The first five atom37 places (N, CA, C, CB, O) and aatype in JSON, in Angstrom:
{
  "aatype": [12, 3, 11, 17, 19, 3, 0, 15, 10, 18, 14, 3, 12, 3, 10, 14, 1, 3, 12, 16, 7, 10, 16, 3, 1, 12, 3, 13, 10, 0, 1, 10, 4, 15, 0, 17, 3, 13, 7, 9, 10, 14, 1, 2, 6, 16, 19, 3, 6, 9, 1, 1, 14, 6, 17, 1, 15, 19, 19, 6, 19, 4, 2, 10, 14, 16, 15, 15, 0, 18, 8, 10, 19, 1, 1, 17, 8, 7, 10, 14, 14, 9, 14, 18, 10, 7, 3, 1, 13, 0, 18, 9, 15, 6, 3, 6, 2, 10, 9, 18, 19],
  "atom_mask": [
    [1, 1, 1, 1, 1],
    [1, 1, 1, 1, 1],
    [1, 1, 1, 1, 1],
    [1, 1, 1, 1, 1],
    [1, 1, 1, 1, 1],
    [1, 1, 1, 1, 1],
    [1, 1, 1, 1, 1],
    [1, 1, 1, 1, 1],
    [1, 1, 1, 1, 1],
    [1, 1, 1, 1, 1],
    [1, 1, 1, 1, 1],
    [1, 1, 1, 1, 1],
    [1, 1, 1, 1, 1],
    [1, 1, 1, 1, 1],
    [1, 1, 1, 1, 1],
    [1, 1, 1, 1, 1],
    [1, 1, 1, 1, 1],
    [1, 1, 1, 1, 1],
    [1, 1, 1, 1, 1],
    [1, 1, 1, 1, 1],
    [1, 1, 1, 0, 1],
    [1, 1, 1, 1, 1],
    [1, 1, 1, 1, 1],
    [1, 1, 1, 1, 1],
    [1, 1, 1, 1, 1],
    [1, 1, 1, 1, 1],
    [1, 1, 1, 1, 1],
    [1, 1, 1, 1, 1],
    [1, 1, 1, 1, 1],
    [1, 1, 1, 1, 1],
    [1, 1, 1, 1, 1],
    [1, 1, 1, 1, 1],
    [1, 1, 1, 1, 1],
    [1, 1, 1, 1, 1],
    [1, 1, 1, 1, 1],
    [1, 1, 1, 1, 1],
    [1, 1, 1, 1, 1],
    [1, 1, 1, 1, 1],
    [1, 1, 1, 0, 1],
    [1, 1, 1, 1, 1],
    [1, 1, 1, 1, 1],
    [1, 1, 1, 1, 1],
    [1, 1, 1, 1, 1],
    [1, 1, 1, 1, 1],
    [1, 1, 1, 1, 1],
    [1, 1, 1, 1, 1],
    [1, 1, 1, 1, 1],
    [1, 1, 1, 1, 1],
    [1, 1, 1, 1, 1],
    [1, 1, 1, 1, 1],
    [1, 1, 1, 1, 1],
    [1, 1, 1, 1, 1],
    [1, 1, 1, 1, 1],
    [1, 1, 1, 1, 1],
    [1, 1, 1, 1, 1],
    [1, 1, 1, 1, 1],
    [1, 1, 1, 1, 1],
    [1, 1, 1, 1, 1],
    [1, 1, 1, 1, 1],
    [1, 1, 1, 1, 1],
    [1, 1, 1, 1, 1],
    [1, 1, 1, 1, 1],
    [1, 1, 1, 1, 1],
    [1, 1, 1, 1, 1],
    [1, 1, 1, 1, 1],
    [1, 1, 1, 1, 1],
    [1, 1, 1, 1, 1],
    [1, 1, 1, 1, 1],
    [1, 1, 1, 1, 1],
    [1, 1, 1, 1, 1],
    [1, 1, 1, 1, 1],
    [1, 1, 1, 1, 1],
    [1, 1, 1, 1, 1],
    [1, 1, 1, 1, 1],
    [1, 1, 1, 1, 1],
    [1, 1, 1, 1, 1],
    [1, 1, 1, 1, 1],
    [1, 1, 1, 0, 1],
    [1, 1, 1, 1, 1],
    [1, 1, 1, 1, 1],
    [1, 1, 1, 1, 1],
    [1, 1, 1, 1, 1],
    [1, 1, 1, 1, 1],
    [1, 1, 1, 1, 1],
    [1, 1, 1, 1, 1],
    [1, 1, 1, 0, 1],
    [1, 1, 1, 1, 1],
    [1, 1, 1, 1, 1],
    [1, 1, 1, 1, 1],
    [1, 1, 1, 1, 1],
    [1, 1, 1, 1, 1],
    [1, 1, 1, 1, 1],
    [1, 1, 1, 1, 1],
    [1, 1, 1, 1, 1],
    [1, 1, 1, 1, 1],
    [1, 1, 1, 1, 1],
    [1, 1, 1, 1, 1],
    [1, 1, 1, 1, 1],
    [1, 1, 1, 1, 1],
    [1, 1, 1, 1, 1],
    [1, 1, 1, 1, 1]
  ],
  "atom_positions": [
    [[6.18, -14.53, -9.83], [5.22, -13.77, -9.39], [4.17, -14.55, -8.5], [4.65, -13.16, -10.52], [3.51, -13.88, -7.71]],
    [[3.98, -15.86, -8.57], [3.14, -16.44, -7.97], [3.31, -16.37, -6.37], [3.13, -17.65, -8.52], [2.36, -16.55, -5.6]],
    [[4.56, -16.12, -5.97], [4.91, -16.4, -4.71], [4.5, -15.06, -3.9], [6.45, -16.83, -4.62], [4.29, -15.14, -2.69]],
    [[4.39, -13.81, -4.57], [4.19, -12.69, -3.92], [2.89, -11.9, -4.21], [5.26, -11.96, -4.14], [2.66, -10.82, -3.65]],
    [[2.04, -12.45, -5.11], [0.87, -11.86, -5.45], [-0.3, -12.82, -4.77], [0.8, -11.71, -7.07], [-0.39, -14.03, -4.92]],
    [[-1.08, -12.08, -4.08], [-2.12, -12.91, -3.37], [-3.6, -12.58, -4.3], [-2.24, -12.39, -1.54], [-4.18, -11.5, -4.32]],
    [[-3.97, -13.76, -4.99], [-5.14, -13.87, -5.78], [-6.32, -13.49, -5.09], [-5.3, -15.15, -6.25], [-7.31, -13.2, -5.76]],
    [[-6.34, -13.44, -3.82], [-7.65, -13.01, -3.11], [-7.8, -11.4, -3.38], [-7.58, -13.38, -1.38], [-8.89, -10.84, -3.34]],
    [[-6.66, -10.78, -3.62], [-6.88, -9.24, -4.12], [-7.63, -9.03, -5.36], [-5.56, -8.55, -4.39], [-8.05, -7.91, -5.63]],
    [[-7.83, -10.16, -6.2], [-8.67, -10.2, -7.46], [-9.77, -10.65, -7.53], [-8.22, -10.75, -8.33], [-9.91, -11.36, -8.53]],
    [[-10.86, -10.54, -6.74], [-11.95, -11.29, -6.78], [-12.85, -10.97, -8.0], [-12.61, -11.14, -5.56], [-13.78, -11.7, -8.34]],
    [[-12.5, -9.82, -8.63], [-13.43, -9.37, -9.58], [-12.96, -9.58, -11.14], [-13.69, -7.89, -9.26], [-13.66, -9.24, -12.1]],
    [[-11.62, -10.21, -11.22], [-10.94, -10.6, -12.46], [-10.0, -11.6, -12.17], [-10.26, -9.49, -13.13], [-9.85, -12.14, -11.08]],
    [[-9.24, -11.88, -13.43], [-8.14, -13.0, -13.22], [-6.81, -12.14, -12.95], [-7.95, -14.1, -14.67], [-6.61, -10.99, -13.34]],
    [[-6.07, -12.83, -12.3], [-4.86, -12.11, -12.21], [-4.03, -11.66, -13.44], [-4.09, -12.86, -11.47], [-3.95, -12.33, -14.47]],
    [[-3.46, -10.54, -13.25], [-2.66, -10.04, -14.37], [-1.59, -11.19, -14.81], [-1.9, -8.64, -13.91], [-1.18, -11.97, -13.95]],
    [[-1.17, -11.28, -16.04], [-0.19, -12.15, -16.44], [1.17, -11.66, -15.97], [-0.23, -12.33, -17.89], [2.09, -12.47, -15.82]],
    [[1.32, -10.51, -15.75], [2.74, -10.22, -15.33], [2.58, -8.71, -14.6], [3.89, -10.24, -16.76], [1.58, -8.03, -14.86]],
    [[3.41, -8.33, -13.86], [3.2, -6.85, -13.29], [4.48, -5.98, -13.65], [2.99, -6.85, -11.57], [5.21, -5.44, -12.82]],
    [[4.6, -5.96, -15.07], [5.67, -5.07, -15.65], [5.01, -3.81, -15.92], [6.36, -5.64, -16.96], [5.66, -2.8, -15.68]],
    [[3.76, -3.68, -16.4], [3.34, -2.38, -16.77], [2.84, -1.53, -15.53], [0.0, 0.0, 0.0], [2.39, -1.97, -14.47]],
    [[3.01, -0.25, -15.89], [2.84, 0.78, -14.74], [1.05, 0.55, -14.21], [3.25, 2.64, -15.46], [0.76, 0.64, -13.02]],
    [[0.21, 0.33, -15.05], [-1.14, 0.35, -14.77], [-1.57, -1.0, -13.92], [-1.91, 0.5, -16.14], [-2.47, -1.0, -13.08]],
    [[-0.85, -2.04, -14.24], [-1.04, -3.37, -13.54], [-0.49, -3.13, -12.14], [-0.29, -4.63, -14.29], [-1.09, -3.46, -11.13]],
    [[0.72, -2.53, -12.15], [1.26, -2.39, -10.66], [0.66, -1.35, -9.72], [2.71, -2.05, -10.7], [0.71, -1.42, -8.49]],
    [[0.07, -0.35, -10.44], [-0.9, 0.66, -9.75], [-2.03, 0.01, -9.17], [-1.43, 1.72, -10.7], [-2.35, 0.2, -8.0]],
    [[-2.79, -0.9, -10.13], [-3.89, -1.5, -9.53], [-3.59, -2.38, -8.54], [-4.65, -2.11, -10.4], [-4.35, -2.5, -7.58]],
    [[-2.47, -3.09, -8.66], [-2.13, -4.02, -7.46], [-1.7, -3.41, -6.12], [-1.02, -4.93, -7.86], [-1.95, -3.93, -5.03]],
    [[-1.0, -2.22, -6.3], [-0.81, -1.61, -5.1], [-1.99, -0.92, -4.49], [0.2, -0.74, -5.23], [-2.04, -0.79, -3.27]],
    [[-2.96, -0.45, -5.3], [-4.23, 0.26, -4.72], [-5.06, -1.09, -4.02], [-5.24, 1.17, -6.1], [-5.67, -1.01, -2.96]],
    [[-4.95, -2.22, -4.77], [-5.77, -3.42, -3.99], [-4.97, -3.73, -2.82], [-6.0, -4.85, -4.89], [-5.59, -3.89, -1.77]],
    [[-3.69, -3.84, -2.8], [-3.01, -4.14, -1.61], [-3.19, -3.25, -0.43], [-1.72, -4.19, -1.9], [-3.52, -3.71, 0.67]],
    [[-2.99, -2.16, -0.61], [-3.22, -1.05, 0.4], [-4.57, -0.97, 0.91], [-2.88, 0.26, -0.16], [-4.74, -0.61, 2.07]],
    [[-5.64, -1.28, 0.11], [-6.9, -1.35, 0.59], [-7.16, -2.53, 1.62], [-7.76, -1.42, -0.54], [-7.63, -2.5, 2.75]],
    [[-6.71, -3.52, 0.87], [-6.9, -4.77, 2.0], [-6.11, -4.55, 3.17], [-6.44, -6.26, 1.44], [-6.56, -4.84, 4.28]],
    [[-4.88, -4.03, 3.01], [-4.06, -3.95, 4.42], [-4.64, -3.0, 5.3], [-2.54, -3.52, 4.26], [-4.49, -3.15, 6.51]],
    [[-5.42, -1.84, 4.76], [-5.9, -0.93, 5.59], [-7.21, -1.69, 6.46], [-6.29, 0.39, 4.68], [-7.61, -1.33, 7.57]],
    [[-7.68, -2.69, 5.75], [-8.77, -3.42, 6.52], [-8.2, -4.62, 7.43], [-9.85, -4.01, 5.47], [-8.84, -5.46, 8.06]],
    [[-6.88, -4.44, 7.33], [-6.52, -5.63, 8.42], [-6.05, -6.94, 7.66], [0.0, 0.0, 0.0], [-5.63, -7.93, 8.28]],
    [[-6.13, -6.88, 6.41], [-5.54, -8.05, 5.82], [-4.18, -7.96, 5.33], [-6.3, -8.47, 4.78], [-3.87, -7.25, 4.37]],
    [[-3.25, -8.76, 6.08], [-1.79, -8.41, 6.11], [-1.24, -9.02, 4.87], [-1.01, -8.95, 7.44], [-1.61, -10.15, 4.54]],
    [[-0.36, -8.33, 4.14], [0.43, -8.95, 3.04], [1.33, -9.98, 3.44], [1.19, -7.99, 2.35], [1.74, -10.12, 4.59]],
    [[1.63, -10.69, 2.47], [2.55, -11.64, 2.63], [4.05, -11.15, 2.75], [2.38, -12.51, 1.55], [4.31, -10.06, 2.24]],
    [[5.0, -11.81, 3.36], [6.35, -11.38, 3.48], [6.92, -10.97, 2.19], [7.16, -12.42, 4.06], [7.49, -9.88, 2.05]],
    [[6.76, -11.92, 1.15], [7.14, -12.0, -0.17], [6.58, -10.7, -0.89], [6.64, -13.34, -0.79], [7.31, -10.05, -1.65]],
    [[5.39, -10.37, -0.65], [4.96, -9.13, -1.18], [5.47, -7.84, -0.71], [3.7, -9.09, -1.04], [5.72, -6.85, -1.41]],
    [[5.61, -7.95, 0.57], [6.22, -6.64, 1.21], [7.76, -6.54, 0.59], [6.25, -6.74, 3.06], [8.28, -5.45, 0.33]],
    [[8.3, -7.6, 0.42], [9.78, -7.56, -0.04], [9.75, -6.99, -1.62], [10.52, -9.23, 0.06], [10.62, -6.24, -2.07]],
    [[8.61, -7.48, -2.38], [8.5, -6.98, -3.64], [8.32, -5.68, -3.81], [7.63, -7.52, -4.25], [9.06, -5.01, -4.54]],
    [[7.26, -5.16, -3.1], [6.95, -3.63, -3.3], [8.0, -2.74, -2.66], [5.54, -3.25, -2.68], [8.01, -1.56, -3.01]],
    [[8.87, -3.16, -1.76], [9.93, -2.35, -1.25], [11.25, -2.25, -2.37], [10.38, -3.02, 0.19], [12.18, -1.44, -2.27]],
    [[11.09, -3.14, -3.3], [12.26, -2.98, -4.4], [12.18, -1.7, -5.08], [12.21, -4.09, -5.53], [11.09, -1.21, -5.36]],
    [[13.28, -1.13, -5.36], [13.47, 0.27, -5.99], [12.6, 0.39, -7.37], [15.11, 0.53, -6.32], [12.26, 1.49, -7.81]],
    [[12.28, -0.83, -8.0], [11.28, -0.53, -9.15], [10.1, -0.25, -8.88], [11.11, -1.45, -10.0], [9.41, 0.07, -9.85]],
    [[9.52, -0.27, -7.68], [8.17, -0.03, -7.39], [8.12, 1.62, -6.89], [7.64, -1.17, -6.2], [7.05, 2.17, -6.65]],
    [[9.27, 2.22, -6.8], [9.26, 3.59, -6.16], [8.38, 4.45, -7.24], [10.93, 4.24, -5.92], [7.5, 5.12, -6.7]],
    [[8.44, 4.56, -8.57], [7.77, 5.33, -9.37], [6.21, 4.9, -9.35], [8.43, 5.27, -10.71], [5.37, 5.8, -9.45]],
    [[5.87, 3.75, -9.24], [4.47, 3.29, -9.03], [3.95, 3.82, -7.75], [4.37, 1.76, -9.03], [2.84, 4.35, -7.78]],
    [[4.69, 3.74, -6.47], [4.28, 4.35, -5.44], [3.92, 5.91, -5.6], [5.24, 4.11, -4.53], [2.84, 6.41, -5.29]],
    [[4.82, 6.46, -6.03], [4.74, 7.84, -6.23], [3.73, 8.4, -7.13], [5.89, 8.24, -6.66], [3.39, 9.58, -7.01]],
    [[3.2, 7.61, -8.04], [2.13, 8.04, -8.93], [0.8, 7.7, -8.54], [2.32, 7.53, -10.18], [-0.16, 8.38, -8.89]],
    [[0.69, 6.45, -7.68], [-0.56, 5.87, -7.22], [-1.23, 6.77, -6.64], [-0.47, 4.81, -6.38], [-2.3, 7.03, -7.19]],
    [[-0.91, 7.5, -5.5], [-1.47, 8.56, -4.74], [-2.83, 8.11, -4.2], [-1.57, 9.84, -5.57], [-3.9, 8.27, -4.78]],
    [[-2.61, 7.46, -2.87], [-3.82, 7.12, -2.09], [-3.92, 7.83, -0.81], [-3.88, 5.69, -1.82], [-3.85, 7.17, 0.23]],
    [[-4.07, 9.02, -0.76], [-3.92, 9.72, 0.41], [-4.95, 9.28, 1.67], [-4.09, 11.18, 0.01], [-4.71, 9.76, 2.78]],
    [[-5.93, 8.5, 1.51], [-6.75, 8.28, 2.67], [-6.4, 6.74, 3.08], [-8.39, 8.56, 2.34], [-7.14, 6.1, 3.82]],
    [[-5.16, 6.17, 2.5], [-4.67, 4.86, 3.1], [-3.58, 4.91, 3.97], [-4.31, 3.96, 2.12], [-2.55, 5.41, 3.53]],
    [[-3.6, 4.49, 5.09], [-2.42, 4.48, 6.04], [-1.47, 3.59, 5.39], [-2.76, 3.99, 7.54], [-0.3, 3.97, 5.35]],
    [[-1.78, 2.42, 4.85], [-0.67, 1.48, 4.33], [0.0, 2.26, 3.37], [-1.17, 0.13, 3.68], [1.23, 2.29, 3.5]],
    [[-0.52, 2.93, 2.35], [0.19, 3.71, 1.43], [1.06, 4.65, 2.02], [-0.65, 4.37, 0.6], [2.12, 4.86, 1.42]],
    [[0.82, 5.29, 3.15], [1.63, 6.14, 3.69], [3.0, 5.48, 4.17], [0.91, 6.77, 4.73], [4.09, 6.01, 3.98]],
    [[2.8, 4.29, 4.81], [3.89, 3.63, 5.11], [4.71, 3.1, 3.87], [3.49, 2.61, 5.96], [5.94, 3.05, 3.96]],
    [[4.12, 2.72, 2.8], [4.93, 2.47, 1.59], [5.63, 3.65, 1.06], [4.11, 1.94, 0.53], [6.77, 3.58, 0.6]],
    [[4.96, 4.68, 1.11], [5.8, 6.12, 0.53], [7.12, 6.22, 1.55], [4.67, 7.83, 0.7], [8.26, 6.4, 1.11]],
    [[6.86, 6.1, 2.8], [8.01, 6.27, 3.94], [9.14, 5.19, 3.29], [7.4, 5.77, 5.76], [10.27, 5.54, 2.94]],
    [[8.66, 3.95, 3.22], [9.78, 2.96, 2.67], [10.58, 3.23, 1.56], [9.26, 1.77, 2.31], [11.76, 2.9, 1.45]],
    [[9.86, 3.9, 0.65], [10.65, 4.42, -0.78], [11.21, 5.86, -0.52], [9.51, 4.52, -2.23], [11.61, 6.46, -1.52]],
    [[11.28, 6.49, 0.66], [11.88, 7.71, 0.81], [11.25, 8.8, 0.05], [0.0, 0.0, 0.0], [11.97, 9.7, -0.38]],
    [[9.75, 8.8, -0.19], [9.16, 9.8, -0.76], [8.71, 10.69, 0.26], [8.18, 9.38, -1.6], [8.47, 10.34, 1.42]],
    [[8.58, 11.92, -0.2], [8.14, 12.96, 0.88], [6.79, 12.78, 1.24], [8.29, 14.39, 0.42], [5.95, 12.42, 0.41]],
    [[6.44, 13.07, 2.66], [5.11, 12.84, 3.12], [4.08, 13.73, 2.35], [5.05, 13.1, 4.62], [4.27, 14.89, 2.0]],
    [[2.97, 12.99, 2.14], [1.71, 13.97, 1.49], [0.84, 13.98, 2.78], [0.72, 13.26, -0.06], [1.09, 13.32, 3.79]],
    [[-0.29, 14.87, 2.6], [-1.31, 14.98, 3.69], [-2.18, 13.78, 3.68], [-2.2, 16.25, 3.55], [-2.68, 13.3, 2.65]],
    [[-2.33, 13.26, 5.02], [-3.19, 12.09, 5.35], [-4.56, 12.53, 5.23], [-2.93, 11.5, 6.75], [-4.8, 13.6, 5.78]],
    [[-5.61, 11.88, 4.58], [-6.89, 12.34, 4.29], [-7.68, 11.46, 4.88], [-7.2, 12.51, 2.94], [-8.89, 11.61, 4.71]],
    [[-7.21, 10.37, 5.67], [-8.17, 9.46, 6.41], [-8.66, 9.82, 7.59], [0.0, 0.0, 0.0], [-8.37, 10.93, 8.04]],
    [[-9.44, 8.98, 8.28], [-10.15, 9.25, 9.44], [-9.16, 9.51, 10.6], [-11.09, 8.11, 9.74], [-8.07, 8.94, 10.67]],
    [[-9.58, 10.35, 11.45], [-8.77, 10.81, 12.78], [-9.71, 10.72, 13.67], [-8.11, 12.26, 12.85], [-10.71, 11.44, 13.63]],
    [[-9.47, 9.7, 14.7], [-10.36, 9.24, 15.8], [-10.26, 10.08, 16.89], [-10.1, 7.9, 16.24], [-9.19, 10.03, 17.5]],
    [[-11.21, 10.93, 17.33], [-11.24, 11.82, 18.48], [-10.68, 11.36, 19.66], [-12.48, 12.18, 18.78], [-9.92, 12.06, 20.33]],
    [[-11.09, 9.92, 20.03], [-10.79, 9.37, 21.26], [-9.12, 9.28, 21.43], [-11.54, 7.93, 21.35], [-8.59, 9.25, 22.54]],
    [[-8.42, 9.23, 20.26], [-7.05, 9.06, 20.43], [-6.22, 10.34, 19.98], [-6.64, 7.83, 19.68], [-5.0, 10.27, 20.06]],
    [[-6.81, 11.48, 19.51], [-6.27, 12.57, 18.87], [-5.51, 13.19, 19.89], [-7.26, 13.46, 18.24], [-4.43, 13.69, 19.55]],
    [[-5.87, 13.25, 21.11], [-5.07, 13.9, 22.31], [-4.14, 13.03, 23.11], [-6.02, 14.45, 23.31], [-3.6, 13.45, 24.14]],
    [[-3.98, 11.9, 22.66], [-3.38, 10.95, 23.45], [-1.8, 11.36, 23.1], [-3.89, 9.34, 23.08], [-1.42, 11.59, 21.95]],
    [[-1.0, 11.42, 24.19], [0.39, 11.96, 24.15], [1.26, 10.83, 23.41], [0.98, 12.29, 25.72], [2.35, 11.14, 22.93]],
    [[0.77, 9.58, 23.33], [1.62, 8.58, 22.86], [1.44, 8.16, 21.35], [1.43, 7.44, 23.72], [2.07, 7.32, 20.71]],
    [[0.44, 8.96, 20.97], [-0.03, 8.88, 19.28], [1.25, 9.31, 18.42], [-1.45, 10.1, 18.85], [1.21, 9.06, 17.21]],
    [[2.25, 9.87, 18.9], [3.53, 10.25, 18.05], [4.34, 8.94, 17.89], [4.49, 11.47, 18.81], [4.93, 8.69, 16.84]],
    [[4.38, 8.05, 19.03], [4.96, 6.8, 18.78], [4.33, 5.72, 18.05], [5.26, 6.33, 19.86], [4.83, 4.6, 18.02]],
    [[3.23, 6.03, 17.45], [2.67, 4.85, 16.75], [2.87, 5.06, 15.24], [1.12, 4.66, 17.11], [2.48, 4.2, 14.44]]
  ]
}
């Protein structure tokens, strides 16, 4: 677990001892997506870990509709899209290349 968990995601508490429970995994995913949305990229090992099939149920129940990173993780797990509730910036909403982003 030391290789894929970024301790900086836990400034308010000690790292969980393991990530086997649903609650710990949901908390980790929420922290990871929040940091990612603000431009703090996850480690390659972290991405490899959360893409494992064991994380699919965690991703499904976490439900972070305002997080761009969460929508990407849902896509990686083959989950159906949910409505995105985050910011839509007017200056790009009419850009014809937006569909390629």
